[in-house]
N, C-alpha and C positions, 0 to 999 in steps of 0.2 A: 459234886461239881458246884462252882459258885459263879455268879454273875457279878461283874465289877462295873459300877457306875461311878466314875471319878474314884474316890477312895472308899466307897461303901461296898462291902461284899455281902451278897445275899445268897444263902444256900438255895439251890434249885430243889424244892420239895413240893409235893402236892398232897393235899388231903383227899383228893379224888383219884380213883383208879381208872376213870374214864379217859378216853382219848381226848386231849385238849381241843382238837379240831371239831369235836362234837359238843363242846360246852360253850355257853355264851356268858360273858361277864359284863356287868353294867358298871361303868365308872362315871361318877358324878364329879364335876369340877375337873375334867380331863385337861383343861387349859392351865391349871396351876402347877406348881413345881412337883408336888406329891402326885397329883393326878397324872401328869405326863410321865413320871417315873413308873407308876403302875401300868399305864397304858403301854409303855415300851416293853415292860416285862411280859405282859399278857400277849402282846403281838408276837414277840420273839418266841414265846412258848407255843404259839399256834392256836390260841383261843380266838373265838369270834368275840368281838367287842362292840358294845353299844356305849358310846361315850357322849355325855352331855357337856356342852360348852356354852358359855354366855354369848348372847348376840354380839356380833362385831369382833369377836376374838379370832385371830388367824392362828391356825395350827401349822406352823412352819416346818417343824422337824418330824412330821408325822406323814406316813404314806396314806394320804386320804383316798387314794385310788384302790386301796386294798379291798378285795372281796370280803375280808374278815373284819372290816371296820365300818360301822355305821355311826356317823356323827349326827347328833341331835342338838340343834340350837334352841336354847330356851333356859328357863330357870325353874326353881322349885315351886313357885307360885302358879305355874301352868300345869295343873293336874293332868291334862290329857297327854303331856309330854313325859311326865314322870311315870 
């Protein structure tokens, strides 16, 4: 099975045999083009996601109310947030 995002096709594979709903993925730069793409894939697959975004960035196309998503506002120079 593949997922299509515009013209990009990505095979749905996992290196883990665990149930995705029991796994947590961290995504840094979730506000960027690549970060948003991986955030979408992870959420669709059912993973719990902790996503870091820069202060002041709006996440418009993301279900920020999802129980599986925790948005963290900050940057890499804030050790306590990383």
